[in-house]
N, C-alpha and C positions, 0 to 999 in steps of 0.2 A: 101217408105223406112222408113219414120218416124213411120208409123204404125207398121212395122216389129220390129224396135228397141224398141218401147214402149212395144210391146208384149213380147219381150225377157226380158226386165227389169222386167215386171210384173211376168213372169214365174220364174225368178231368185229370186225375192222377195218371191214368194209363197213357195219356198223350203228353204228359209233362206240364200241364197248365198250372197246377198248384205249386210247381217247383220253380216257376219263373222268378228271377231276381226281383226283390221288392224294396230294397233299401235305397237311400239316397246315392250311395256309391254306384249302384247298378244303373241308376237313372242318369247320373251326371258325370259319366266318364270313367267307369271302372276299366282297368286295362283288360283287353280281350284275350290275351295269351297268344302265343305263336300259332299261326294257322297251319293245319295239316292240309295236304292237297284235297281238293274236292273230288268226289268220285266222278266217273264218267257217265253214270246213270244214277237215278234217284228214286227213292220210295218214301212215302209219307203216310201219316195217320191224321185223320181229320176229326174235329169235333162236329157236333150238330150246329145248327144256327146259334150264334151267341148274341148277336145284335140284330134286331128286326125293327121295321118301321113302327113308330108310335104316333099315329095321327092324332090331332086334336081339332077343335072346332075351326081354328084358323089355319091349320096345316094338314089338309087331307092327303098326307104323303102315302105313297104306295111302295117306296123302296128306300133302302139305305145302301150306299155303294161307294166305291173309290176311297177306301179309308186310308188315313194316315194315323200312326199310333206311336206313342212315346210314354215313358214313365217320368213323372214329375211330382214332387212333394208326396211321395209314397202312394201315388195313385196312377192308374192307367188313364190316359186321355186319348180319345178317338175323335177326330174330325172327319166328316164324310159328306158326300153329296146326297141330296134327297131329290126325289121327283114327285110331284103331286098329280092329282087326277086330271088336271088341265095340261099336264106335260111341262110344267115350269120347273126349272132346276134351281136349287139353292143349297145351302150348307147347314150342317147341324153338328153339335158337340155333345158327347157323353163322357162320363168319368166314373170310375169305380176302383175300389182297392184291390179286388181279386176278380179273376175271370169268371168265377162262379156267380158273381153278382152282376155280370154284364147285361144279362137279359132283362133284369128288373131296373136297371139304372135309368133315371130320367134323361130326356133329350131336350137340349136347348137349341132353338132355331136362330140362325144368325141374321135373319131378316129383322130381328128385334134390335140388332146393333145399328144405331142410326148412321154410322159411317159406311156400313155395307148396304143395308136397306133391302128393299124388295127388287133386287136385280138378278140377272143371270149370273150364277157363280157355280163352279164345279171343280172337281178333281184337286182337292187340297193336298199340300205337303207342308208339314210343320217341322221346324228345326231351330235350334239355338245358334245364333251367329256370334261366337265368342268374341271376336275382335271388337264388336260394337256393344256387347252385352245386351243384345236384343233378340227377341224371338221373331222369326219370319214365317208367314204363311204364304206359300207360292200356290197360285191357283189360276184358273182361266175365267175371264169375264168376256171372252172372245179372244183378245190378245193375252199373252202371259202377263199376269199381274202379281203384286205382292202387297201384303199388309204387315204391320209390325205391332208388337206389344212387349211389355216387360213381364207380363203374367199370362201365360197361355191357358191357365185354369179359369180365366174370366173371359168367356166368348164375347162379351159386350165391350171388351177393351181393345179389340183390333182396330187399327187405323183404317182410313179410307184407302181403297186400292189405288196403286200407282202402276203404270206400265213399265216393263223392262226395256221396251223398244219404242222408238218414235213411229216406226212403220214396219210392216212385214219384210223380212230380208228377201232380196230378189231371188235367191236360190230356192226359197220356199215357194214363192209365187210361181216360179218356173216348173216346179216338180210336183206340186200338191194335187194337180188334176182337179177332180171334183171333191177332194178332201179339204181339210183345213188343219192348221197347226194346232196341236192340242196335247194335253197331259204333260205338263211342264214339270221338270225335275231338276233340282239344284244340288250339287255336291262340290266340295272344295278340297284341294290338297294344301300344301304349305305355302304355295305362291299364287295359285289361281282358283277361280270358281268357274264351274261349267254349268250350262243349262242344256239339258237333253230334252228332246220332245219328238213327237211323231206327227204324221200328216194323214193317217188313214189311207195312204196311197202307196204303201210299200217302202217308206223311207224313215230312217231314224237320223235325227240331226243333233249337232252339238255346237253351241256357241260358247265363247270364252270371254272372261274379264279377269282382272287381277283381284287378289284378295283385298288390296287396299281400295280399289275402285268400287267394289260390290256395294250396292246393287246396280250401280251404273256401269256403262262402258262395254256392254256385251257386244261382241264383234266376231269376226272370223267364222261365221256360221258355215258349217260344212255337213255333208251327208257322210255318216260313218257306217251305215248299213243300208242295203237296199235289196229288194226282191221284185221280180217281174209280176208276181201275183200279190196284189196289195193285201190280201188277207193273211199272207204268211208273215207280214211285219206290219201289224195293224195299229196298236195303240198301247197305252198303259205301261210305259217303260219305267223301270227302276234301275238305279246304279248304286253300288255300295263298295266300301273298302272292306277287304277280307282280312279281319284281324290286323296283325302287324306284319303280314306277309309281303306287303308292297304290291299286291295284286288287287284287281277290281272285278266285280261281278255285275253284268248287265242282264236284266230280264226285259223281254218285250212280249206283249200279249199277241196271240195269233188265233185264227179260227182253223179248225181241223177240216180243211176242204176235201181231203182225200177220204174222209170217212163220215163222221157224224155232224160236222159243222159246229161242234161245241168249242168253247173258248179254253185256251191253255197257254202255258208260258214256255217260251224258248229262252236259252241262256248262252251267254258268251263271257269270256274273261279277257282282261288286258293287263299289261304291266304298268300302265299309267292311264290317267284320265284322258290325256291327249293322244294316246296310242291307238294301235290297231286292235280290233276285237276279233278273237279267235273262237270258233264254235266250241261249246262245252256239251250241252244237251239241247239240240236245236231242231229236232225233227218230230213229226207226229209219233213215230215209233219209239223214239227215245227223247221224250220231252223233259223239261225241268219239272213242271207240275202239270199233270193231266189226269183225266179220269182213269186211265189205265195204269197209273202208278200210285193211286191214293186209295187207302182203305179207311173204313170208319170204325169208331170205337165199338166194342162188343155190344150188341143189342141195339145199335143205332142204324137206321136205314141210310142208304146212299141218297141223301136229300138233294144233292146236286151232281150234275155231270159237267157243269161249267166251273172253271177255276179262272177267275177274271180279276181285274184291276184291284191291287192291294198294296201292302207294304210289309217288309220284313220287320221282325222285332229287333230293334237296334240295341247295341251294348251301351250306348250313350245317347246324348241328345244333340250333339253339336254338328257343325257343318261338314265334318269328315264322314258322317253316315257310316260308322263302323259297325259291322256285324261279326258275330262269333261263328266262324265256319264249322265249328264242332257242334253247334246247337242251333241249327236253322229252323226258324218258325216264320210263318207267313200268314198275315191276316188278309183274307181274300173275300171277294163277293161271289156268291153262288145263288142259285134259284131252283125252284121246283122244275125238274126236267119236262113236265107236261105244260108249263107255262108258254104262252105265245101271244102275239099281238105286237102293237107298236112298242119300240124299244123303251120309250119313256114310261110305259105302263108295266114293264116286267117287274116281278116282285123280288128284287134283289135283297139279300140278307148277308150278314157277315159271319164267316167261320174261320177257324185257325187250323192250319196244318203244321205238323211237326215232323221233321226228317227222321226216318227210322233206320237209315243205313249210313250213318256218319262214318267217315274214314278215320276219325280220331280214336 
């Protein structure tokens, strides 16, 4: 047993997990430092599965997926989607002080929160909205919804969901085809807040409101990226501020239709959240994260060839969503490559990749 634990610690050290910032400053707004340019291609090292489904008598879950992650009160907190054997989607929370404890950490199911209850809920994003001194969880209950709390370490404290929109914007209705708007993502600059989302039909959208109006007033919904092949721009988008460089990074999940149909991430950058997105690493051959640019820690098998819906490790917790471009880490969902069947029954688990070719 000691040999196993020592090996695990060494593996975590090898990919930098034990060196992640752990103090309150790191969790609540430490300055990220000036950003060096991102490289034009990326390489990563991955852990094995860190968070797996923990079913109980009332929650026969088969997967943990779509994670959001942040550091708060000297602990890592992860909210994620779960799916059970009946194909019902819900949310769960887990917390731990160190990534080496993640696999053993208990999981709390948010259907026990009376404000959320036993409803469809999926794809959470959690951040601290500093102007209101409130934490927000943005997620989908069909339409884009949000709940709030003053303490995200208490999953039972989230308020009942409210909608961002009274109805689906016409531009979404006209372009979504057989898809639907999904995977909602909020990020703000000094004056405005933006809601990014996908439609599963080759389009990435952006809506805008002012910082003062948030969470109300979203308008000006527009398509910011599009592809004729819907699988090339599918779902699971993220947007981040790159340190203090003034630039932003967007990730969108795609399927590798030219080869193995596995999930991977494409990337773009922009000079502002309201600006135009330029390709960074956006092809199957030169992806942001894909099986062909990820290695696994020594002695660990390649437990997944899918790199799907997740979130970057942020430098802070607020609405600016700042990441350190010199230290990119991404918590993602993966699964056994031999798994098959209905999407809701796929055995998704969470792992963490760390960039190994930083330009800094």
